[in-house]
C-alpha positions as CSV (number, residue, x, y, z in Angstrom):
1,M,13.7,1.9,8.9
2,P,14.4,-0.6,6.1
3,P,13.5,-4.2,6.6
4,E,16.3,-6.7,7.2
5,P,17.4,-8.9,4.3
6,H,15.8,-12.4,4.1
7,G,15.9,-15.6,2.2
8,S,13.8,-16.3,-0.9
9,Q,10.7,-17.5,1.0
10,P,7.4,-15.8,0.3
11,A,6.2,-13.3,2.8
12,P,3.4,-14.4,5.2
13,E,0.3,-12.4,4.8
14,G,0.6,-9.1,6.6
15,V,4.2,-9.6,7.6
16,A,7.3,-8.4,5.7
17,P,10.1,-11.0,5.7
18,G,12.9,-10.2,8.0
19,R,10.9,-7.7,9.9
20,Q,10.4,-8.1,13.6
21,R,7.0,-6.4,13.5
22,R,3.8,-6.6,11.6
23,L,3.0,-4.1,8.9
24,S,1.6,-0.8,10.1
25,E,-2.1,-0.1,9.9
26,D,-1.6,2.2,6.9
27,E,0.7,-0.3,5.1
28,G,-1.9,-3.1,5.6
29,M,-4.7,-0.8,4.4
30,L,-2.8,0.2,1.3
31,L,-2.0,-3.4,0.5
32,A,-5.7,-4.3,0.9
33,I,-6.7,-1.5,-1.4
34,R,-4.1,-2.5,-4.0
35,D,-5.1,-6.2,-3.9
36,T,-8.8,-5.4,-4.0
37,L,-9.3,-2.3,-6.2
38,Y,-6.2,-2.4,-8.3
39,E,-5.9,-6.2,-8.8
40,G,-2.5,-6.3,-7.1
41,S,-0.9,-3.4,-9.2
42,W,1.1,-0.8,-7.4
43,E,1.5,1.0,-10.7
44,D,-2.2,1.5,-11.2
45,F,-2.7,2.6,-7.6
46,L,0.2,5.1,-7.9
47,L,-1.2,6.5,-11.2
48,D,-4.7,6.9,-9.7
49,L,-3.4,8.8,-6.6
50,R,-1.1,11.0,-8.8
51,E,-4.0,11.8,-11.1
52,R,-6.2,12.6,-8.1
53,L,-3.6,15.0,-6.7
54,S,-3.5,16.7,-10.1
55,D,-7.3,17.0,-10.2
56,R,-7.3,15.1,-13.5
57,P,-9.6,12.2,-14.4
58,Y,-8.8,9.0,-12.5
59,V,-10.1,5.6,-11.9
60,F,-12.8,6.4,-9.3
61,D,-14.7,9.6,-9.9
62,V,-15.2,11.8,-6.7
63,H,-15.3,15.5,-6.0
64,P,-12.0,17.4,-6.0
65,A,-9.8,16.5,-3.1
66,S,-9.6,18.8,-0.1
67,P,-6.1,20.0,1.0
68,R,-6.3,17.5,4.0
69,L,-7.1,14.6,1.6
70,K,-4.3,15.6,-0.7
71,D,-1.9,15.6,2.3
72,T,-3.1,12.0,3.1
73,M,-2.7,11.0,-0.5
74,R,0.9,12.3,-0.6
75,R,1.7,10.4,2.6
76,H,0.1,7.3,1.0
77,L,2.2,7.7,-2.1
78,E,5.3,7.7,-0.1
79,I,4.3,4.5,1.8
80,I,3.3,2.8,-1.5
81,E,6.6,3.7,-3.1
82,Q,8.5,2.3,-0.1
83,L,6.4,-1.0,-0.1
84,S,6.8,-1.4,-3.9
85,R,10.6,-0.7,-3.7
86,W,10.9,-3.2,-0.8
87,E,9.0,-5.9,-2.7
88,R,11.3,-5.4,-5.8
89,D,14.5,-5.3,-3.7
90,H,13.5,-8.6,-2.0
91,G,11.8,-10.4,-4.8
92,V,8.5,-10.9,-2.9
93,T,5.0,-9.7,-3.0
94,L,3.3,-8.8,0.2
95,H,-0.4,-9.5,0.6
96,S,-3.1,-8.0,2.7
97,E,-4.9,-10.1,5.3
98,P,-8.5,-10.5,4.1
99,E,-9.7,-11.9,7.4
100,S,-8.6,-8.7,9.2
101,L,-10.5,-6.3,6.9
102,G,-13.3,-4.5,8.5
103,K,-12.1,-5.4,12.1
104,T,-11.4,-2.7,14.6
105,E,-9.0,-2.8,17.4
106,E,-10.5,-3.0,20.9
């Protein structure tokens, strides 16, 4: 479901402008990873995941990904591409919520 159009105001942390809901848990997690590990760059994040899926060298060296992890990475690639496209289309940059990192739902 695409977000609704909005004005030119910046997005509050963790909320996409024009949306009636907060970002999903996966969206928020991926934003936090992008902001923390990739210094705000979707391009670097996408490149790293694509390289991991191809079992080529990438930013963080770990053992080859299992089929289950590769499925998760493919799903995350789709979410990242949607978030990146949405930011470009709306001229805003979404940000993670640092105060919520590490918290669990009760």
